[in-house]
N, C-alpha and C positions, 0 to 999 in steps of 0.2 A: 464683240465692240470691242474694241478695242479700253483699257481703264489702267491706271494708279492703283495701289493700294498706299494709303496712304494715313496707314492707321502703325503705335509699336507697338508688336508679342515680344514675351520676354525668348530670347535666340542669341544669339551670340552675335548675329548679322543681322542687322538693321534687320527693320524690314519695312521702311520704308521708304517709297519711292518704288520700290517692286512691279514689273512691267502684270495687268492681267488682263483671261478674257473674260465680257461683260458679256453676260447671257442674258435676256432680259427674258420673264412669262410674260405667261396670264395675268391681271390685274389683281392684289391677294398674295401672290407669290412676289419673294422676298430675290430678287436677281441670283443665279449664280455665278460664285466668279470664283476664279481661277489663274494660279500663278503659273505665268507662261511657258513652256513647257522646258522652255530653253533657257530657262535661268537656273545658275548652280546654284537653290539657297537651301540651307537645311528645308522650313517649311515651303517649298515647293516638292522637297524629293518622296514629305511627309506624307502633304496632298496627293500625291502621281501613285506613290505605292504602297500609303494605307499606314496608320500605329495602333503603337498597343493602346489599351484600357490601360495601361502606368504613367502611356509618355501621357492623353487621357489627363487622370492625372497631379502626372505631376504639375503641366502648361495650364490647367484651373483652377490648382494651388498657389501657381504663381498669381494668377492675370485675378481668381477673390476674395483671395487670403489661406489660410485655416481654415474648414466645415463650423470649429467648433468657437471661431472667433463669427465667425460668421452671421453664426444662426444667431446667437448671443449679438449681432448691431443688428437686425433684422425684430429681432423685438427690443429693446430701443428704441427704436423708433417705431414700429409696433403702440408704442406708448404714448410713446410723442405725439401721435396722430389722433389720437383718443379728443 
């Protein structure tokens, strides 16, 4: 099924409106989203060719923030929820 990626990810080129293929799966499983293989975008290349653990850490740090900051933020929210 055809779809569009509609989210901002930390890449030099925008990731909004990238054409995708959406593969639905059995109930309880999230769909598999595949960037169209003809798209010339860094995200498409990384999905197709794979990425290093170091690259995953880079992306995670940009999206989720510094791990130590995230830990203190979780502790703060946990205290507020009590």
